[in-house]
C-alpha positions in Angstrom: 0.0 0.0 0.0 3.0 2.3 0.6 3.6 2.5 -3.2 0.0 3.7 -3.7 0.5 6.7 -1.4 0.9 9.0 -4.4 -2.4 7.8 -5.8 -4.1 8.5 -2.5 -2.6 12.0 -2.6 -4.1 12.5 -6.1 -7.5 11.1 -4.9 -7.9 13.9 -2.3 -8.7 16.3 -5.1 -11.6 14.1 -6.2 -13.5 14.0 -2.9 -17.0 14.9 -4.3 -16.6 12.4 -7.1 -15.4 9.7 -4.7 -18.4 10.4 -2.5 -20.7 9.9 -5.5 -18.9 6.8 -6.5 -19.2 5.2 -3.1 -22.9 6.2 -2.9 -23.7 4.7 -6.3 -21.8 1.6 -5.4 -23.8 1.2 -2.2 -27.0 1.6 -4.0 -26.0 -0.9 -6.6 -25.1 -3.4 -3.9 -28.4 -2.7 -2.1 -30.5 -3.4 -5.2 -28.4 -6.5 -5.9 -29.3 -7.8 -2.4 -33.0 -7.0 -2.9 -33.0 -8.9 -6.2 -31.5 -12.0 -4.6 -33.5 -11.5 -1.4 -36.8 -11.8 -3.4 -35.9 -15.5 -3.8 -37.2 -16.1 -0.3 -40.8 -14.8 -0.8 -40.9 -16.6 -4.1 -40.0 -19.9 -2.5 -42.5 -19.2 0.4 -45.2 -18.6 -2.2 -44.5 -21.7 -4.3 -44.0 -24.2 -1.4 -46.7 -23.0 1.0 -49.8 -23.9 -1.0 -51.2 -26.1 1.7 -50.4 -23.8 4.6 -52.4 -21.0 6.0 -50.8 -17.7 5.4 -50.5 -16.9 9.1 -48.3 -20.0 9.6 -45.5 -18.3 7.7 -45.2 -15.7 10.4 -44.8 -18.3 13.1 -41.7 -19.9 11.6 -39.2 -17.2 12.2 -38.2 -14.4 14.6 -35.9 -12.6 12.1 -37.2 -9.1 11.6 -36.1 -8.9 8.0 -37.9 -12.2 7.1 -40.9 -11.2 9.2 -41.3 -7.9 7.3 -41.0 -9.5 3.9 -43.5 -12.2 4.8 -46.0 -9.7 6.2 -45.9 -7.8 3.0 -46.3 -11.0 1.0 -49.3 -12.1 3.1 -50.9 -8.7 2.7 -50.7 -9.0 -1.1 -52.0 -12.6 -1.1 -55.0 -11.6 1.1 -55.9 -8.6 -1.0 -55.2 -9.9 -4.5 -54.3 -13.6 -4.4 -51.2 -15.6 -5.0 -50.9 -15.0 -8.8 -50.8 -11.3 -8.1 -48.2 -11.8 -5.4 -46.1 -13.8 -7.9 -46.3 -11.0 -10.4 -45.3 -8.4 -7.8 -42.3 -10.5 -6.9 -41.2 -10.7 -10.5 -41.7 -6.9 -11.0 -39.7 -6.1 -7.9 -36.8 -8.4 -9.2 -36.8 -6.7 -12.6 -36.8 -3.2 -11.0 -34.1 -4.2 -8.6 -31.9 -5.6 -11.3 -32.5 -2.5 -13.4 -31.5 -0.1 -10.6 -28.5 -2.4 -9.6 -27.1 -2.1 -13.1 -28.1 1.6 -13.5 -26.2 2.6 -10.3 -23.3 0.3 -11.3 -23.0 2.1 -14.6 -23.1 5.5 -12.8 -20.3 4.3 -10.5 -18.2 3.4 -13.5 -19.1 6.7 -15.1 -17.8 8.5 -12.1 -14.7 6.3 -11.6 -13.3 6.3 -15.2 -12.6 10.1 -15.4 -10.9 9.8 -11.9 -8.7 7.0 -13.2 -7.8 8.9 -16.4 -7.0 12.1 -14.5 -4.8 10.3 -12.0 -2.8 8.6 -14.8 -2.6 11.9 -16.6 -1.3 13.5 -13.4 1.3 10.8 -13.1 2.3 11.4 -16.8 2.5 15.2 -16.3 4.5 14.9 -13.0 7.0 12.5 -14.6 7.5 14.7 -17.6 7.9 17.8 -15.4 10.4 15.9 -13.3 12.4 14.9 -16.4 12.5 18.6 -17.4 13.5 19.6 -13.8 16.3 17.0 -13.3 19.9 18.1 -13.9 21.6 17.1 -17.1 24.1 14.9 -15.1 21.2 12.6 -14.1 20.7 11.5 -17.7 24.3 10.6 -18.3 23.9 7.7 -15.8 20.5 6.5 -17.1 19.7 4.7 -20.3 17.3 6.7 -22.4 15.3 3.6 -23.4 14.8 2.7 -19.7 13.5 6.2 -19.0 11.1 6.0 -22.0 9.9 2.6 -20.8 9.0 4.0 -17.4 7.1 6.8 -19.0 5.2 4.5 -21.3 5.1 0.8 -20.3 5.3 1.3 -16.5 2.8 4.1 -16.6 0.5 2.0 -18.8 0.8 -0.8 -16.2 -0.2 1.6 -13.4 -3.1 2.8 -15.5 -4.4 -0.7 -16.2 -4.0 -1.8 -12.6 -5.5 1.4 -11.2 -9.1 0.7 -12.1 -8.8 -2.8 -10.5 -7.0 -1.4 -7.5 -9.7 1.3 -6.9 -12.4 -1.3 -7.2 -10.4 -3.6 -4.9 -10.2 -0.8 -2.3 -13.9 0.2 -2.5 -16.4 -1.8 -4.6 -15.5 -5.4 -3.7 -14.9 -5.0 0.0 -18.2 -3.0 0.3 -20.0 -5.8 -1.6 -18.5 -8.5 0.6 -19.1 -6.6 3.8 -22.7 -5.7 3.2 -23.6 -9.2 2.1 -21.9 -10.6 5.2 -24.0 -8.2 7.4 -27.1 -9.5 5.7 -25.9 -13.1 6.1 -25.2 -12.5 9.8 -28.8 -11.1 10.2 -30.1 -14.3 8.6 -28.0 -16.8 10.6 -25.1 -15.8 12.9 -24.1 -19.4 13.5 -23.8 -20.3 9.9 -22.0 -17.1 9.0 -19.5 -17.7 11.8 -18.8 -21.1 10.2 -18.2 -19.3 6.8 -15.8 -16.7 8.4 -13.5 -19.5 9.6 -12.8 -20.4 5.9 -12.1 -16.8 4.6 -8.6 -16.4 6.2 -7.5 -19.8 4.8 -8.8 -18.6 1.4 -6.9 -15.3 1.6 -3.7 -17.0 2.7 -3.7 -19.4 -0.2 -4.4 -16.7 -2.8 -1.8 -14.4 -1.1 0.9 -17.1 -1.6 0.1 -17.2 -5.3 0.2 -13.5 -5.9 3.1 -12.7 -3.7 5.7 -13.3 -6.4 3.9 -11.0 -8.9 5.7 -7.8 -7.7 9.2 -9.3 -8.2 8.2 -10.7 -11.6 6.6 -7.5 -12.7 9.7 -5.6 -11.8 11.7 -8.0 -14.0 9.3 -7.5 -16.9 9.6 -3.7 -16.6 13.4 -3.9 -16.6 13.4 -6.1 -19.8 10.9 -3.7 -21.5 13.3 -0.9 -20.8 16.2 -2.8 -22.3 14.3 -3.6 -25.5 13.4 0.1 -25.9 17.0 1.1 -25.3 18.2 -1.3 -28.0 15.5 0.0 -30.4 16.6 3.6 -29.7 20.3 2.7 -30.2 19.3 0.9 -33.5 17.4 3.8 -34.9 20.1 6.3 -33.9 23.0 4.2 -35.2 21.5 2.6 -38.2 24.2 3.9 -40.6 27.0 2.5 -38.4 25.2 -0.8 -38.0 24.8 -1.3 -41.7 28.3 0.1 -42.5 30.0 -2.4 -40.1 27.7 -5.3 -41.0 26.7 -5.8 -37.4 23.0 -6.4 -38.0 23.2 -10.0 -36.7 24.9 -8.8 -33.5 22.1 -6.3 -32.8 19.4 -8.8 -33.9 20.7 -11.5 -31.6 21.0 -9.0 -28.7 17.5 -7.9 -29.3 16.1 -11.4 -29.6 17.9 -12.5 -26.4 16.4 -9.7 -24.4 13.0 -10.3 -26.1 13.2 -14.0 -25.2 13.9 -13.1 -21.6 11.0 -10.7 -21.7 8.7 -13.4 -22.9 9.7 -15.8 -20.2 9.2 -13.2 -17.5 5.8 -12.3 -18.9 4.8 -16.0 -19.0 5.7 -16.3 -15.3 3.5 -13.3 -14.5 0.7 -14.8 -16.5 1.0 -18.2 -14.7 0.8 -16.5 -11.3 -1.9 -14.0 -12.2 -4.1 -16.5 -14.1 -4.0 -19.0 -11.2 -5.4 -16.5 -8.7 -8.8 -16.1 -10.3 -9.7 -19.8 -10.9 -8.2 -20.7 -7.5 -10.4 -18.2 -5.8 -13.4 -19.4 -7.6 -12.6 -23.0 -6.7 -12.1 -22.2 -3.1 -15.3 -20.1 -3.1 -17.3 -23.0 -4.5 -15.7 -25.4 -2.1 -16.7 -23.2 0.8 -20.2 -22.9 -0.8 -20.5 -26.7 -0.9 -19.3 -27.0 2.7 -22.0 -24.5 3.7 -24.5 -26.4 1.6 -23.7 -29.6 3.5 -23.3 -28.2 7.0 -26.3 -25.9 6.7 -28.4 -28.5 5.0 -27.8 -30.9 7.9 -28.8 -28.2 10.4 -32.0 -27.3 8.4 -33.0 -31.0 8.2 -32.4 -31.4 11.9 -34.0 -28.1 12.8 -30.7 -27.0 14.5 -30.2 -23.9 12.4 -33.3 -21.9 13.3 -33.6 -21.2 9.5 -36.4 -22.4 7.2 -35.6 -24.0 3.9 -36.5 -20.9 1.8 -34.4 -18.6 4.0 -31.5 -21.1 3.8 -31.6 -21.2 0.0 -31.7 -17.4 0.0 -28.7 -17.4 2.3 -26.9 -19.6 -0.2 -27.8 -17.3 -3.0 -26.5 -14.3 -1.0 -23.3 -16.1 -0.2 -22.8 -17.0 -3.9 -23.2 -13.2 -4.4 -19.9 -12.9 -2.5 -17.9 -15.4 -4.5 -17.6 -13.2 -7.7 -16.5 -10.1 -5.7 -14.0 -12.3 -3.8 -12.7 -13.7 -7.1 -12.5 -10.2 -8.5 -10.8 -9.0 -5.3 -8.0 -11.6 -5.7 -7.6 -10.5 -9.4 -7.5 -6.9 -8.3 -4.9 -7.8 -5.7 -2.8 -9.4 -8.4 -3.1 -6.3 -10.5 -2.2 -4.2 -7.6 1.0 -6.2 -7.1 1.9 -5.7 -10.7 1.0 -2.0 -10.5 3.0 -1.7 -7.3 6.2 -2.8 -9.1 5.5 -0.2 -11.9 4.9 2.6 -9.4 8.1 1.8 -7.6 10.1 2.3 -10.9 8.2 5.5 -11.6 8.9 6.7 -8.0 12.6 6.3 -8.6 12.4 9.1 -11.1 9.9 11.2 -9.1 12.0 11.0 -6.0 15.3 11.6 -7.7 17.1 14.6 -6.0 17.1 17.8 -7.9 20.6 19.1 -7.4 20.0 22.4 -9.3 17.3 24.1 -7.4 15.6 27.3 -8.5 15.5 30.2 -6.1 11.8 31.3 -6.1 12.7 34.6 -4.4 15.8 35.1 -6.4 16.9 38.4 -8.1 16.0 38.9 -11.7 19.1 39.1 -14.0 17.5 41.5 -16.5 20.8 42.9 -17.9 24.3 41.5 -18.0 26.5 44.5 -17.1 30.0 43.6 -15.9 31.5 40.1 -15.7 31.2 36.4 -15.0 33.7 35.3 -12.3 34.8 31.9 -11.1 36.2 32.1 -7.5 38.0 28.9 -6.4 35.4 26.8 -8.1 35.5 23.0 -7.9 33.0 20.5 -9.2 32.6 16.8 -8.5 30.1 14.3 -9.7 29.4 11.2 -7.6 32.8 11.5 -5.9 34.7 12.1 -9.1 36.5 15.4 -9.2 36.1 17.1 -12.6 37.1 20.7 -12.0 39.6 21.9 -9.3 40.1 25.4 -7.9 39.1 27.4 -11.0 39.7 31.1 -10.9 38.6 33.0 -14.0 37.0 36.3 -14.7 35.2 36.9 -18.1 34.7 40.6 -18.7 31.6 41.7 -20.6 32.2 41.8 -24.4 35.3 39.5 -24.2 35.7 36.2 -26.0 37.2 33.4 -23.8 38.3 30.1 -25.4 38.5 26.9 -23.5 40.8 24.3 -25.0 42.3 21.0 -23.8 42.2 17.3 -24.5 39.0 15.3 -24.1 37.9 14.9 -20.5 39.8 18.0 -19.4 36.6 19.6 -18.1 35.9 22.2 -20.9 32.2 21.4 -21.3 31.6 21.0 -17.6 33.1 24.5 -17.0 30.9 26.0 -19.6 27.8 24.1 -18.2 28.2 25.8 -14.9 27.4 29.2 -16.4 23.8 28.4 -17.3 23.5 26.3 -14.1 23.2 22.9 -15.9 25.3 21.9 -12.8 26.0 23.7 -9.6 29.5 24.2 -8.2 30.6 21.8 -5.5 32.7 24.4 -3.8 33.7 28.0 -4.4 31.5 30.7 -6.0 30.3 31.5 -9.5 29.3 35.2 -9.7 27.5 37.2 -12.4 27.9 41.0 -11.9 29.3 40.3 -8.5 26.2 38.3 -7.3 26.3 34.5 -6.6 24.5 32.8 -9.5 22.3 30.9 -7.0 20.9 34.2 -5.8 19.3 34.8 -9.2 16.2 33.1 -10.5 17.2 30.2 -12.8 15.0 31.4 -15.6 16.4 34.9 -15.6 20.0 33.6 -15.8 19.3 31.4 -18.7 17.3 34.1 -20.5 20.6 36.0 -20.8 22.4 33.1 -22.6 22.5 31.5 -26.0 24.0 28.1 -26.5 25.1 26.4 -29.7 26.3 22.8 -29.2 28.3 20.4 -31.3 25.2 18.3 -31.9 22.6 20.5 -33.6 19.4 19.8 -31.7 16.3 20.4 -33.8 12.7 19.3 -33.1 10.3 17.7 -35.5 8.7 20.9 -36.6 8.9 23.6 -39.2 12.3 25.4 -39.7 10.6 28.7 -38.7 9.4 27.1 -35.4 12.9 25.8 -34.7 14.4 29.2 -35.2 11.7 30.9 -33.0 12.1 28.3 -30.2 11.6 30.1 -26.9 10.5 33.3 -28.7 6.9 32.7 -29.6 6.3 36.4 -30.3 8.8 36.5 -33.2 7.3 37.3 -36.6 8.4 35.8 -39.9 10.4 39.0 -40.7 12.5 38.6 -37.5 13.0 34.9 -38.2 14.2 35.6 -41.7 16.6 38.3 -40.5 18.1 35.9 -37.9 18.5 33.3 -40.6 20.2 35.8 -42.8 22.8 36.7 -40.1 23.3 32.9 -39.6 23.9 32.3 -43.3 20.8 30.1 -43.3 18.4 32.2 -45.4 19.8 31.0 -48.7 19.4 27.3 -48.3 16.0 27.7 -46.5 14.5 29.6 -49.5 15.6 26.8 -51.8 13.5 24.3 -49.8 10.1 23.3 -51.3 8.2 25.0 -48.5 10.8 27.5 -47.4 10.5 28.4 -43.7 7.5 26.0 -43.4 9.7 23.0 -44.4 9.6 20.3 -41.7 13.0 19.4 -40.4 12.2 15.7 -39.7 13.0 13.7 -36.6 16.1 15.3 -35.0 16.5 17.4 -38.1 17.1 14.4 -40.3 15.9 16.2 -43.5 18.7 18.8 -43.2 22.5 18.4 -43.7 24.8 18.8 -40.7 25.8 22.3 -41.8 22.2 23.3 -42.4 21.1 22.1 -39.0 23.9 24.0 -37.3 23.1 27.2 -39.1 19.4 26.9 -38.0 20.6 26.5 -34.4 22.8 29.6 -34.8 19.8 31.5 -36.2 17.9 30.4 -33.1 20.6 32.0 -30.9 20.7 35.1 -33.1 16.9 35.6 -32.7 17.2 35.2 -28.9 19.8 37.9 -29.0 21.5 37.0 -25.7 24.3 39.0 -24.2 26.2 35.8 -23.2 27.0 33.2 -25.8 28.3 29.7 -25.2 29.7 27.8 -28.2 30.5 24.1 -27.5 32.6 22.9 -30.5 30.0 24.1 -32.9 32.0 23.4 -36.1 33.9 20.2 -35.1 31.6 17.8 -36.9 31.3 19.8 -40.2 33.0 19.5 -43.6 35.2 22.3 -44.8 32.6 24.2 -46.8 29.9 23.9 -44.1 32.5 24.9 -41.5 33.3 28.1 -43.4 29.6 29.0 -43.7 28.9 28.2 -40.0 32.1 29.9 -38.8 31.0 33.1 -40.7 27.6 32.8 -39.0 29.3 32.3 -35.6 31.5 35.4 -36.2 28.3 37.4 -37.0 26.7 36.0 -33.8 29.6 36.8 -31.6 29.7 40.5 -32.4 29.3 42.7 -29.3 28.7 39.6 -27.1 30.4 37.9 -24.2 31.4 34.6 -25.6 32.7 31.4 -24.1 34.0 29.2 -26.9 34.9 25.5 -26.6 36.8 24.4 -29.7 39.5 22.1 -31.1 39.9 24.2 -34.3 42.4 27.1 -34.3 40.2 29.2 -36.6 37.7 29.5 -33.8 40.1 30.4 -30.9 43.0 32.2 -32.5 41.4 35.7 -32.1 40.0 35.0 -28.6 40.8 37.7 -26.0 42.0 34.9 -23.7 42.6 31.2 -24.2 42.2 29.0 -21.1 44.1 25.7 -21.4 42.5 23.0 -19.1 44.3 19.9 -18.1 42.8 17.3 -15.8 40.2 19.8 -14.5 42.8 22.6 -13.7 43.9 25.7 -15.6 47.3 24.7 -16.9 48.0 27.8 -19.1 46.2 31.0 -20.0 46.8 33.9 -22.4 46.4 35.0 -26.0 47.3 32.6 -28.9 50.6 34.4 -29.5 51.5 34.4 -25.8 50.8 30.7 -25.3 52.7 29.7 -28.5 55.7 31.6 -27.2 55.6 29.7 -23.9 56.2 26.4 -25.8 54.0 24.6 -23.3 50.9 22.4 -23.3 49.0 24.7 -25.7 51.7 24.5 -28.3 51.8 20.8 -27.9 48.1 20.6 -28.6 48.5 22.7 -31.7 51.4 20.6 -32.9 49.4 17.4 -32.3 46.6 19.0 -34.3 44.1 18.5 -31.5 43.6 22.2 -32.1 44.0 23.0 -35.8 
């Protein structure tokens, strides 16, 4: 039940609807009992042809039975037995109608609640994914995260309706019917209650393994989605290296493990329902034998018609008990899915926004690193960085792979927070600003051009919904993108495809630069924006970058000398520390690590 605490939290916002659901459920149960209860006056009517009507009242002291028989005798005395039979049939029809009418109303109320709760789960998960720091996703497989948002959430949704009925409908049905049974015969009902714990224990043993098995299925689902995502992303490499069979065998192996895990769940889940029905019928037969002996020996204090009605009411419990066991099985499966979802929802957010933070409306002076160090999961990445970036200056970060260049740049828009030291903007600690206002002052162009499956115009105007077509075209012109866009069949309305697949690498990069131009940020971060391009595309993109960098404070990460040669200061990082710093000419004259990088053509 602990795993369902979040669902209970969501349910608190649906109190009026839940009240109606419970009310309609109670009315449905009441009319169901009435329809079954009319079996007793029917049997009295059929089998009392030779008795005087008044003798029916002398056979019981039960107030419910007395009331029903008084009404039956009154109808017989006024209109005869045929009319009484007709009244009984009409009451049964009306009771069945209202039972199903209120049952439908209860489902009508419950379904929107279920859908809204699953929707709340989906929204909360997506919000959390947007909120989590970038570092979280470097440790997680994207396919597994997608599986939790789709398969696990679907499992919770499918089990939720059963779980909610298991919490409310079935227990109420069983409880109310038991109360009626106790009123009919306390002795016989006590006999029945001795069997119920045994029944629950046996079914519990069957369903106990479902949670573990469901967790295994969810894990295998995640692995299959991960392989599929890797296949779609790396299809060119897979075909080029003729490794289709390796990927196929890997996928088939995981898929086979998934089938076996799903079969185990099916065996356990499908056993619960027939077992509960068998146990219910077994108990029913035990009651039939035990109660029948007492009726025949007059030791039960219950007439034959009332005993048969008792049996019918008890049988009324078997289906809810069977459904309750199925519901419990579904809850166990849903519990495993919720647990995987909760791992995301409860993941710590290491970069917290300051709701009362200052608004960084204008960048005025400088960005300053004061004794900044950064570690991730006990691994030290940056150590004691001291750096001041004046407004309007261009700072280049160079170094071998893993030196900490991208991490240093990622601290400025607060993709990560420093582990120690201070990062200041205009003399104020970056954590004292609101997160949104800090990022609004920055534009980022990364090595991988990130485009969304939308029109080119929409990709350029990302984050600037008020931009008109003229402004978009002007930004594209500055980014050297206007020319190729106009040659497309639909111009700025051309769809870029999934991840920009309909555009070349250079075209995608120029669209992302146009996006940064349109945003017009005072601070610009360029993370190896030309390293993956051919010579012609590099020239066009570099011209676009040069246009973009005018009158801006720029932090440039690059391996290519053409990008960093004219920087105001070049910061050489080695193993997370600043090894050298200065202009290109100064560093070359030092004949140190920077010159070595140039000579090795790691910067060229």
